RODO-2510 file (C-alpha; in nm, 4 decimals, decimal comma):
residues 193
     n   res          X          Y          Z
     1     m     0,8845     0,0257     1,8763
     2     a     1,1503    -0,2707     1,7725
     3     p     1,2946    -0,2000     1,4565
     4     y     1,1338    -0,3710     1,1525
     5     p     1,2795    -0,5907     0,8767
     6     f     1,2046    -0,3211     0,6167
     7     q     1,2373    -0,0160     0,5294
     8     k     1,0302     0,1376     0,2884
     9     v     0,6239     0,0673     0,2819
    10     a     0,4277     0,1349    -0,0154
    11     v     0,0745     0,2665     0,0549
    12     y    -0,1919     0,2451    -0,2575
    13     c    -0,4817     0,4838    -0,1336
    14     g    -0,7218     0,7131    -0,2763
    15     s    -0,7092     1,0429    -0,4797
    16     n    -1,0223     1,1421    -0,2699
    17     s    -1,0872     1,1644     0,1135
    18     g    -1,3946     0,9310     0,1041
    19     n    -1,6629     1,0100     0,3299
    20     d    -1,6244     0,8566     0,6870
    21     d    -1,4056     1,0172     0,8954
    22     a    -1,3005     0,6443     1,0187
    23     f    -1,0259     0,7035     0,6942
    24     h    -0,9388     0,9977     0,7897
    25     v    -0,8388     0,9168     1,1519
    26     a    -0,7196     0,5824     1,0055
    27     a    -0,4979     0,7795     0,7431
    28     d    -0,3210     0,9765     1,0653
    29     l    -0,2845     0,6244     1,2714
    30     l    -0,1357     0,5072     0,9391
    31     a     0,1282     0,8217     0,9367
    32     k     0,1694     0,8270     1,3475
    33     t     0,2584     0,4242     1,3227
    34     l     0,4838     0,4459     1,0131
    35     a     0,6974     0,7243     1,1836
    36     e     0,7197     0,5747     1,5643
    37     s     0,8742     0,2731     1,3503
    38     d     1,0652     0,4976     1,1268
    39     l     0,9812     0,3583     0,8117
    40     t     0,9531     0,5851     0,5027
    41     l     0,6504     0,6016     0,3292
    42     v     0,6617     0,5530    -0,0995
    43     y     0,3072     0,6670    -0,2450
    44     g     0,1853     0,8087    -0,5646
    45     g     0,3077     1,1499    -0,4535
    46     g    -0,0208     1,3476    -0,4440
    47     k    -0,0886     1,6188    -0,2637
    48     v    -0,4795     1,5109    -0,2381
    49     g    -0,7493     1,3024    -0,1042
    50     l    -0,6101     1,0173     0,1712
    51     m    -0,2703     1,0018     0,0116
    52     g    -0,2493     1,3617     0,0915
    53     l    -0,3429     1,3144     0,4648
    54     i    -0,0970     1,0593     0,4776
    55     a     0,2032     1,1838     0,3587
    56     n     0,1146     1,5197     0,5240
    57     s     0,0686     1,3681     0,8438
    58     l     0,3899     1,2025     0,8212
    59     l     0,5699     1,4792     0,7293
    60     l     0,4704     1,6294     1,0150
    61     r     0,5874     1,3698     1,2156
    62     g     0,9372     1,4526     1,1059
    63     g     0,8954     1,0952     0,9022
    64     k     1,0264     0,9929     0,5661
    65     v     0,8635     1,0176     0,2000
    66     i     0,8992     0,9403    -0,1441
    67     g     0,6067     1,0269    -0,4001
    68     v     0,6053     0,8330    -0,7696
    69     i     0,4290     1,0537    -0,9964
    70     t     0,3820     1,1074    -1,3464
    71     e     0,4368     1,4137    -1,5573
    72     a     0,0984     1,4120    -1,6826
    73     l    -0,0423     1,4476    -1,3088
    74     i     0,2153     1,6777    -1,2092
    75     d     0,1241     1,9432    -1,4866
    76     k    -0,2703     1,8753    -1,3446
    77     e    -0,1186     2,0426    -1,0527
    78     v    -0,1583     1,7429    -0,7791
    79     a     0,1986     1,6363    -0,6988
    80     h     0,2749     1,6866    -0,3749
    81     m     0,5966     1,8903    -0,3790
    82     e     0,7276     1,9414    -0,0049
    83     l     0,8080     1,5251    -0,0022
    84     t     1,1547     1,3949     0,0776
    85     e     1,1844     1,2777    -0,2621
    86     l     1,0049     1,3102    -0,5672
    87     h     0,9882     1,1008    -0,8426
    88     r     0,8675     1,1981    -1,1966
    89     v     0,8253     0,9269    -1,4395
    90     g     0,6981     0,8986    -1,7807
    91     s     0,3962     0,6767    -1,7450
    92     m     0,1846     0,4455    -1,4596
    93     h     0,3879     0,1366    -1,5662
    94     e     0,6877     0,3225    -1,4519
    95     r     0,5227     0,4605    -1,1707
    96     k     0,4099     0,1284    -1,0993
    97     a     0,7425    -0,0501    -1,1233
    98     l     0,9781     0,2418    -0,9549
    99     m     0,7505     0,1929    -0,6217
   100     a     0,7564    -0,1905    -0,6471
   101     e     1,1266    -0,1206    -0,6727
   102     q     1,1476     0,1070    -0,3759
   103     a     0,9319    -0,0453    -0,1397
   104     d     0,9820    -0,3404     0,0958
   105     a     0,6381    -0,3650     0,1693
   106     f     0,2840    -0,3179     0,0342
   107     i    -0,0312    -0,1861     0,1798
   108     l    -0,3501    -0,1725     0,0351
   109     f    -0,5469     0,1456     0,2090
   110     p    -0,9373     0,2481     0,1418
   111     g    -0,9140     0,3855    -0,2108
   112     g    -1,0887     0,3010    -0,5613
   113     p    -0,9876     0,1482    -0,8833
   114     g    -0,6299     0,2879    -0,8803
   115     s    -0,5647     0,1689    -0,5696
   116     w    -0,6923    -0,1808    -0,6402
   117     e    -0,5358    -0,2387    -0,9769
   118     e    -0,1512    -0,1496    -0,8298
   119     f    -0,2171    -0,3871    -0,5423
   120     f    -0,3864    -0,6220    -0,6932
   121     e    -0,0675    -0,6175    -0,9609
   122     i     0,1986    -0,6409    -0,7057
   123     i     0,0213    -0,9567    -0,5745
   124     t     0,0170    -1,0868    -0,9052
   125     w     0,3778    -1,0349    -0,9411
   126     a     0,4193    -1,2085    -0,5948
   127     k     0,2407    -1,5150    -0,6871
   128     l     0,4794    -1,5189    -1,0231
   129     g     0,7795    -1,4936    -0,8027
   130     y     0,8960    -1,1615    -0,8909
   131     h     0,9058    -1,0658    -0,5668
   132     q     0,8403    -1,1846    -0,2094
   133     k     0,7836    -0,8735    -0,0113
   134     p     0,4570    -0,8593     0,2414
   135     c     0,1228    -0,7466     0,1105
   136     g    -0,1311    -0,6573     0,3294
   137     i    -0,4986    -0,4428     0,3205
   138     l    -0,5516    -0,2250     0,5620
   139     n    -0,9406    -0,3074     0,6278
   140     v    -1,0526     0,0316     0,8190
   141     n    -1,4272     0,0315     0,9258
   142     g    -1,4897    -0,2752     0,7428
   143     y    -1,4461    -0,0851     0,3898
   144     y    -1,2909    -0,4130     0,2276
   145     d    -1,4749    -0,6887     0,3898
   146     d    -1,6765    -0,7294     0,0507
   147     l    -1,3392    -0,7966    -0,1458
   148     l    -1,2510    -1,0341     0,1309
   149     r    -1,5341    -1,2276     0,0996
   150     f    -1,4812    -1,2440    -0,2917
   151     l    -1,1314    -1,3665    -0,2330
   152     d    -1,2655    -1,6823    -0,0274
   153     h    -1,5055    -1,6822    -0,3023
   154     s    -1,2240    -1,7078    -0,5727
   155     v    -1,0562    -2,0080    -0,3382
   156     e    -1,3854    -2,1905    -0,3607
   157     k    -1,4222    -2,1592    -0,6796
   158     r    -1,0348    -2,2799    -0,7858
   159     f    -0,9307    -1,9356    -0,9404
   160     l    -0,7054    -1,8642    -0,6473
   161     s    -0,5268    -2,1120    -0,4372
   162     e    -0,5412    -2,1050    -0,0541
   163     a    -0,1501    -2,0784    -0,0649
   164     h    -0,1721    -1,7207    -0,2704
   165     r    -0,4650    -1,5834    -0,0648
   166     r    -0,3206    -1,6522     0,2533
   167     m     0,0026    -1,3967     0,0546
   168     i    -0,2758    -1,1252     0,0945
   169     l    -0,2587    -1,0728     0,4820
   170     v    -0,4996    -0,8306     0,6897
   171     a    -0,5631    -0,6711     0,9342
   172     e    -0,7923    -0,3419     1,0727
   173     s    -0,4832    -0,1509     1,2226
   174     p    -0,1617    -0,0781     1,0814
   175     q     0,0587    -0,1759     1,3944
   176     n    -0,0809    -0,5298     1,3404
   177     l    -0,0494    -0,5196     1,0026
   178     l     0,3574    -0,4531     1,0157
   179     n     0,3818    -0,6888     1,2342
   180     q     0,2388    -0,9738     1,0323
   181     f     0,4672    -0,8104     0,7696
   182     a     0,7543    -0,8617     0,9908
   183     e     0,6808    -1,2446     1,0601
   184     y     0,5942    -1,2775     0,6577
   185     q     0,7282    -1,5728     0,5144
   186     a     0,6980    -1,5758     0,1249
   187     p     0,4985    -1,9301     0,0388
   188     q     0,7311    -2,2092    -0,2242
   189     v     0,4179    -2,2623    -0,4450
   190     s     0,3589    -2,2565    -0,7894
   191     a     0,2390    -1,9554    -0,9531
   192     w    -0,0418    -2,1906    -1,1025
   193     m    -0,1185    -2,3813    -0,7825
***
């Protein structure tokens, strides 16, 4: 595959595995796609759930994985200790800031409130002009269909502009999403438009 204009991709995903085998298949496919594209994974540093599946699958393929985890989570024994790099931080605020600094692009994979919160914070930072990195949702087996409808509803109700809505790229396959990332041009709009 042709090299992408970015090297490190942050993935926000579940610390649980979910109850749909499609999530597990997609986690392996995402890891395979990152490995084949020589892209580094940046993630929350856990060994459990979908995050552990993606990290392990990428490591088995010889890929690079950077984890960022809080000391509190290390104490709960959920840290993945066999990564390329594992950064220990004191708080969730530090964790999110370091992941944002490390990554060149951001993917929301199936997950729960922690994943959603991290992704929407990074979208807010893009909207405010703090970064111009691509952000996208990997909509595995329709998991985020209702969220995508809600985002469109927010545009209708004028709480989200069309330009800002277009900042959230969406795909059903990792390859398609990475290709969208490669072509992404951040809109030159006000944070308030």
